[in-house]
BAFI-3210 file (N, C-alpha, C; in Angstrom, 3 decimals, decimal comma, padded with zeros to 6 digits):
// residues 73
n [1|2|3|4|5|6|7|8|9|10|11|12|13|14|15|16|17|18|19|20|21|22|23|24|25|26|27|28|29|30|31|32|33|34|35|36|37|38|39|40|41|42|43|44|45|46|47|48|49|50|51|52|53|54|55|56|57|58|59|60|61|62|63|64|65|66|67|68|69|70|71|72|73]
n.u [-006,656|-007,597|-006,094|-007,831|-010,047|-008,472|-007,471|-010,601|-011,629|-009,066|-009,945|-012,820|-012,363|-010,499|-011,789|-013,890|-012,393|-011,814|-014,174|-015,089|-013,354|-013,626|-016,484|-016,146|-014,288|-015,623|-017,762|-016,755|-015,648|-017,766|-018,541|-017,022|-016,854|-019,963|-022,691|-021,732|-021,324|-023,233|-023,801|-021,355|-019,308|-017,323|-014,703|-012,863|-011,168|-009,904|-007,196|-005,651|-002,669|-002,846|-004,617|-006,998|-008,473|-011,347|-013,045|-016,129|-016,730|-018,910|-020,888|-020,118|-018,699|-016,970|-013,223|-010,199|-008,437|-006,737|-007,967|-009,871|-009,789|-008,847|-005,745|-006,941|-008,696]
n.v [-016,100|-013,244|-012,541|-013,017|-011,503|-008,619|-009,225|-009,464|-006,669|-005,393|-006,217|-005,428|-002,466|-001,979|-002,645|-001,112|001,065|000,497|000,607|002,857|004,012|003,211|003,799|006,844|006,633|005,336|007,542|009,638|008,615|008,099|010,774|011,743|010,582|010,583|010,301|008,203|005,663|005,295|003,374|001,988|000,136|-000,855|-002,279|-003,119|-005,404|-006,962|-009,593|-011,954|-011,197|-008,585|-006,599|-006,763|-005,358|-004,347|-003,579|-002,617|-002,970|-001,429|-003,391|-005,665|-007,334|-008,056|-006,774|-006,736|-003,485|-003,026|-005,016|-004,141|-001,067|001,645|003,296|006,169|006,173]
n.w [033,214|033,145|030,722|028,994|029,584|028,809|026,192|024,761|025,443|023,738|021,442|021,309|021,615|019,425|017,049|017,173|016,352|014,125|012,468|012,596|010,880|009,176|008,127|007,815|005,706|003,882|003,698|002,335|000,244|-000,985|-001,450|-002,898|-005,277|-006,049|-007,887|-009,380|-007,742|-005,311|-004,165|-002,605|-000,878|002,226|003,956|007,617|008,673|010,900|010,891|012,658|012,558|010,803|008,986|006,953|004,021|002,456|-000,776|-002,189|-005,668|-007,855|-006,893|-007,203|-005,744|-003,084|-002,622|-002,383|-003,103|-005,141|-007,002|-008,618|-008,392|-010,070|-010,219|-010,061|-008,497]
ca.u [-008,506|-007,276|-005,655|-009,233|-010,558|-007,764|-008,118|-011,924|-011,385|-008,689|-010,511|-013,723|-011,810|-009,776|-012,905|-014,641|-011,718|-011,980|-015,449|-015,233|-012,398|-014,164|-017,581|-015,633|-013,912|-016,866|-018,596|-015,811|-015,597|-019,255|-018,536|-016,028|-017,525|-020,633|-023,710|-021,511|-021,071|-023,981|-023,647|-020,294|-018,947|-015,562|-014,953|-011,734|-011,586|-008,502|-007,380|-004,455|-001,488|-002,876|-005,725|-008,060|-009,089|-011,959|-014,244|-017,245|-016,750|-020,008|-022,038|-019,326|-018,597|-015,800|-012,244|-008,735|-008,798|-006,277|-007,886|-010,952|-009,951|-008,031|-004,840|-007,637|-009,987]
ca.v [-015,602|-011,857|-012,394|-013,494|-009,770|-008,123|-009,930|-009,026|-005,698|-004,905|-006,507|-004,534|-001,204|-001,854|-002,840|000,525|002,193|000,058|000,713|004,762|004,574|002,440|004,570|007,975|006,264|005,190|008,803|010,650|007,808|008,557|012,069|011,958|009,487|010,896|009,283|006,880|004,875|005,512|001,705|001,496|-000,205|-001,443|-003,252|-003,478|-006,147|-007,784|-011,068|-012,195|-009,508|-007,931|-005,599|-006,966|-003,788|-004,601|-002,476|-003,125|-002,122|-001,355|-004,090|-006,789|-007,950|-007,571|-007,105|-005,751|-002,320|-002,834|-005,710|-003,886|000,343|002,182|004,453|007,379|005,804]
ca.w [032,915|032,927|028,925|027,873|029,104|027,885|024,458|024,307|025,211|023,144|020,187|021,011|020,894|017,964|016,207|017,065|015,558|012,401|012,074|012,355|009,907|007,862|008,215|007,157|004,521|002,998|003,477|001,865|-001,055|-001,878|-002,100|-003,989|-006,421|-006,497|-008,181|-009,913|-006,865|-004,371|-002,786|-002,338|000,758|002,226|005,435|007,633|009,207|011,472|010,404|013,049|013,054|009,402|008,196|005,897|003,613|001,087|-001,268|-003,154|-007,229|-008,720|-006,696|-007,926|-004,318|-001,440|-003,056|-002,021|-003,990|-006,188|-007,698|-009,351|-008,880|-010,711|-009,610|-009,819|-007,085]
c.u [-008,134|-006,531|-006,988|-009,720|-009,642|-007,929|-009,194|-011,892|-010,384|-009,015|-011,715|-013,108|-011,416|-010,874|-013,883|-013,754|-011,865|-013,080|-015,921|-014,469|-013,043|-015,444|-016,804|-014,526|-015,441|-017,684|-018,234|-015,855|-016,754|-019,054|-017,890|-016,592|-018,975|-021,929|-023,218|-021,021|-022,323|-024,083|-023,008|-020,110|-018,090|-016,078|-013,171|-011,865|-009,839|-008,417|-005,605|-003,383|-001,817|-004,349|-006,256|-008,702|-009,747|-013,114|-015,380|-017,112|-017,848|-020,955|-021,089|-018,580|-017,716|-014,160|-011,655|-009,062|-007,999|-006,609|-008,874|-010,506|-008,827|-007,021|-005,846|-008,210|-009,308]
c.v [-014,050|-011,783|-012,576|-012,174|-008,917|-008,233|-009,134|-007,546|-004,630|-005,171|-005,640|-003,012|-001,473|-001,948|-001,783|001,602|001,877|000,474|002,206|005,011|004,616|003,476|005,956|007,929|006,459|006,869|009,452|009,986|008,244|009,949|012,507|011,704|009,579|009,785|008,083|006,008|004,523|004,218|001,153|001,629|-000,433|-001,767|-002,926|-004,343|-006,839|-009,377|-011,639|-011,039|-008,489|-007,177|-005,989|-005,586|-004,445|-003,569|-003,227|-002,345|-002,335|-002,745|-006,055|-007,684|-007,518|-007,964|-006,047|-005,124|-002,466|-004,317|-005,035|-002,047|000,573|003,047|005,769|007,634|006,301]
c.w [032,542|031,319|028,644|027,806|028,667|026,526|023,904|024,241|024,536|021,855|020,129|020,746|019,442|016,695|015,944|016,167|014,023|011,667|012,231|011,621|008,671|007,260|007,194|006,061|003,228|002,572|002,353|000,250|-002,064|-002,341|-002,880|-005,378|-006,846|-006,333|-009,058|-008,931|-005,218|-003,589|-002,319|-001,123|000,860|003,924|005,815|008,489|009,894|011,120|011,175|013,025|011,543|009,711|007,194|005,154|002,318|000,721|-002,589|-004,595|-007,864|-008,492|-007,301|-006,996|-003,790|-002,116|-002,410|-003,103|-005,077|-007,238|-008,835|-009,570|-009,624|-009,991|-009,136|-008,605|-006,120]
res [m|s|l|k|y|f|e|n|a|r|d|t|v|l|q|n|i|f|d|r|i|n|n|n|f|v|d|i|y|k|e|l|h|g|e|d|e|k|e|f|k|s|s|f|m|p|d|e|a|k|l|v|f|d|v|d|f|y|g|r|g|m|f|h|p|g|a|m|h|s|e|c|h]
***
């Protein structure tokens, strides 16, 4: 029973950290790319032992950044 409580607490704390990082990233990205991508969004989501990072590129959907962004982004 205590393992379940630990896992829930861990997941909540980590998701809060991921959300703050994501929000900061989006704010900085929008600042850098201005009018070009006002609707930009991204997500950081844990998936077992990895972190999945996806971004929306010009409203085309959520993809890994390497799939759509150039190195200058």
